C-alpha positions in Angstrom: 16.3 -16.2 -25.9 19.8 -16.0 -24.2 20.2 -18.6 -21.6 19.8 -17.7 -17.9 22.6 -18.1 -15.3 23.8 -21.6 -14.7 23.1 -22.7 -11.1 25.8 -25.3 -11.3 29.4 -24.6 -10.7 32.2 -26.2 -12.7 32.5 -28.9 -10.3 28.8 -29.7 -10.6 27.8 -28.3 -7.1 24.6 -26.4 -7.0 25.0 -22.7 -5.9 22.5 -21.6 -3.3 20.6 -18.5 -4.2 19.4 -18.1 -0.7 21.1 -15.2 1.1 23.3 -16.0 4.1 21.7 -15.2 7.3 23.8 -12.7 9.2 24.0 -12.8 13.0 22.2 -10.0 14.8 24.1 -7.2 16.5 23.2 -8.4 19.9 24.5 -11.9 19.1 27.6 -10.4 17.8 28.3 -8.3 20.8 27.7 -11.3 23.1 30.3 -13.5 21.2 32.8 -10.7 21.1 32.5 -10.2 25.0 32.5 -14.0 25.5 35.9 -14.1 23.7 37.3 -10.9 25.0 37.0 -11.0 28.8 39.3 -13.9 29.4 41.9 -12.2 27.1 41.7 -9.0 29.2 42.0 -11.1 32.4 44.9 -13.1 30.9 46.9 -9.9 29.9 46.0 -8.3 33.3 47.5 -11.4 35.0 50.7 -11.4 33.0 51.3 -7.7 33.9 50.3 -8.3 37.5 53.1 -10.9 38.1 55.8 -8.3 37.9 53.9 -5.7 39.8 53.2 -8.0 42.6 56.9 -9.0 43.0 57.7 -5.2 43.3 55.2 -4.9 46.1 56.5 -7.9 47.9 60.0 -6.5 47.9 59.0 -3.0 48.7 59.4 -3.6 52.4 63.1 -4.6 51.9 64.1 -1.2 50.9 64.6 1.2 47.9 67.6 -0.9 46.7 65.7 -4.1 46.4 62.7 -2.4 44.9 65.0 -0.7 42.4 66.8 -4.0 41.7 63.5 -5.8 40.7 61.9 -2.7 39.0 64.9 -2.0 36.7 64.6 -5.4 34.9 61.1 -4.6 33.7 62.0 -2.8 30.5 64.6 -5.3 29.1 62.1 -8.2 29.8 59.3 -6.4 28.0 61.5 -5.8 24.9 62.2 -9.5 24.9 58.5 -10.2 24.5 58.2 -8.1 21.5 59.8 -10.9 19.4 57.4 -13.4 20.7 54.4 -11.2 20.1 55.6 -10.9 16.4 55.3 -14.7 15.8 52.2 -15.0 17.9 50.1 -12.5 16.0 50.9 -14.4 12.8 50.1 -17.7 14.5 46.7 -16.3 15.8 45.6 -15.1 12.4 46.8 -18.2 10.6 45.1 -20.6 13.1 41.9 -18.6 13.0 41.9 -18.9 9.1 42.5 -22.5 9.2 39.8 -23.2 11.8 37.3 -21.1 9.9 38.0 -23.3 6.8 37.8 -26.5 8.9 41.3 -27.2 7.9 42.6 -29.2 10.9 46.0 -30.2 9.2 46.8 -26.6 8.5 45.9 -25.6 11.9 48.3 -28.1 13.4 51.1 -27.1 11.1 50.8 -23.5 11.9 50.7 -24.4 15.7 53.8 -26.5 15.5 55.7 -23.8 13.5 54.7 -21.0 15.9 55.7 -22.9 19.0 59.0 -23.9 17.3 59.8 -20.3 16.4 58.8 -19.1 20.0 61.0 -21.8 21.6 64.1 -21.0 19.6 63.6 -17.2 20.0 63.2 -17.7 23.8 66.3 -19.8 24.1 68.4 -17.2 21.9 67.0 -14.0 23.7 67.1 -15.6 27.0 70.7 -16.8 26.8 71.9 -13.5 25.5 70.0 -11.7 28.2 71.5 -14.0 30.8 75.1 -13.6 29.5 74.9 -9.8 29.4 72.6 -9.2 32.4 75.3 -7.2 34.2 75.9 -5.0 31.2 72.1 -4.5 30.7 71.3 -3.5 34.2 74.3 -1.0 34.4 73.1 0.3 31.0 69.6 0.9 32.6 71.3 2.8 35.4 71.7 0.3 38.2 73.7 1.8 41.2 76.5 0.1 43.0 74.6 -0.4 46.2 72.0 -2.7 44.4 73.9 -4.0 41.4 74.4 -7.5 42.6 70.7 -7.9 43.3 69.7 -6.4 40.1 72.1 -8.7 38.2 70.8 -11.7 40.1 67.1 -10.9 39.4 68.0 -10.2 35.6 69.5 -13.6 35.3 66.4 -15.3 36.9 64.2 -13.2 34.5 66.4 -14.3 31.5 65.6 -18.0 32.4 62.0 -16.9 32.9 62.0 -15.5 29.4 63.0 -18.9 28.1 60.2 -20.6 30.0 57.5 -18.0 29.2 58.1 -18.3 25.4 56.0 -21.4 24.9 53.0 -20.4 27.1 52.7 -17.0 25.3 52.5 -19.1 22.0 49.9 -21.4 23.3 47.8 -18.6 24.4 48.0 -17.0 21.0 47.0 -20.2 19.2 44.2 -20.9 21.6 42.9 -17.4 21.0 43.0 -18.0 17.2 40.9 -21.3 17.7 38.4 -19.4 19.8 39.3 -20.8 23.2 40.3 -17.8 25.4 39.6 -19.2 28.8 42.3 -21.8 29.2 45.1 -19.3 28.9 43.5 -17.1 31.5 43.3 -20.2 33.7 46.9 -21.1 33.7 48.0 -17.5 34.0 45.7 -17.2 37.1 47.4 -20.3 38.6 50.8 -19.0 37.8 50.0 -15.7 39.7 48.8 -17.8 42.7 52.0 -19.8 42.7 54.1 -16.6 42.5 52.4 -15.0 45.5 52.4 -18.2 47.5 56.2 -19.1 46.9 57.2 -15.4 47.1 55.5 -14.8 50.4 57.0 -18.0 51.9 60.5 -17.2 50.7 60.3 -13.6 51.8 58.4 -13.7 55.1 58.7 -17.1 56.8 61.5 -16.9 59.5 63.5 -19.9 58.1 63.7 -18.4 54.6 63.7 -14.6 54.3 65.6 -14.8 51.2 65.1 -11.2 50.0 65.3 -10.5 46.2 66.5 -14.1 45.6 63.2 -15.4 47.1 61.1 -13.3 44.6 63.2 -14.3 41.8 62.8 -18.0 42.6 59.0 -17.4 43.1 58.6 -15.9 39.6 60.7 -18.7 37.9 58.5 -21.2 39.8 55.3 -19.5 38.6 56.5 -19.5 34.9 57.5 -23.1 35.1 54.0 -24.1 36.3 52.5 -21.9 33.4 54.7 -23.8 30.9 53.5 -27.2 32.2 49.9 -26.2 32.2 50.0 -24.7 28.8 51.8 -27.8 27.2 49.1 -30.0 28.8 46.4 -27.8 27.4 47.9 -27.7 24.0 48.3 -31.5 23.8 44.8 -32.2 25.0 43.0 -29.9 22.6 
């Protein structure tokens, strides 16, 4: 009689013939929702930061509103480069964590943050140096050109600061921790509103577009510090 299948692998480990128990649909749905809702909140908060700034400068007139709004598209284009690195980082970290390979996860995390940091510096520096040309190309009018250039320059520095937090968020999503990025983005939004309202409305400030620019830069600096603390402590 021909010999039956050998239950032992080449390395001598016994192969289990028992079927792997699959999670039920309800359990999968609960796990997906548990991971997804903080991501939805995080992305909503990231989008809200710019929108809130436009709301805050709305009372200053159409010129101030246009100066802030005209920077939106160039800044969003900058983040396309970060997202390219972050998608790869999320996938590779998730694979390493699934394989219980901590060393690989650390190497992927370090490389992703390194790429984000250098891309942030390069893109932010170019955006800062050519801020006037960018806003003119976007259609800025002479009556608010100076405010638009000012806000674009602050936004360029903000791109440098936001490069690492976006990378940390992506890596944490890959490791299954989606709540911490939502927390530091929530704190950043609160800081943005508080500082912006103070610099816009308090009698001894009333700094106009400059006040909102400082507020968003402060918020992104807070997000950077919190994301680094979160990354180093996990």
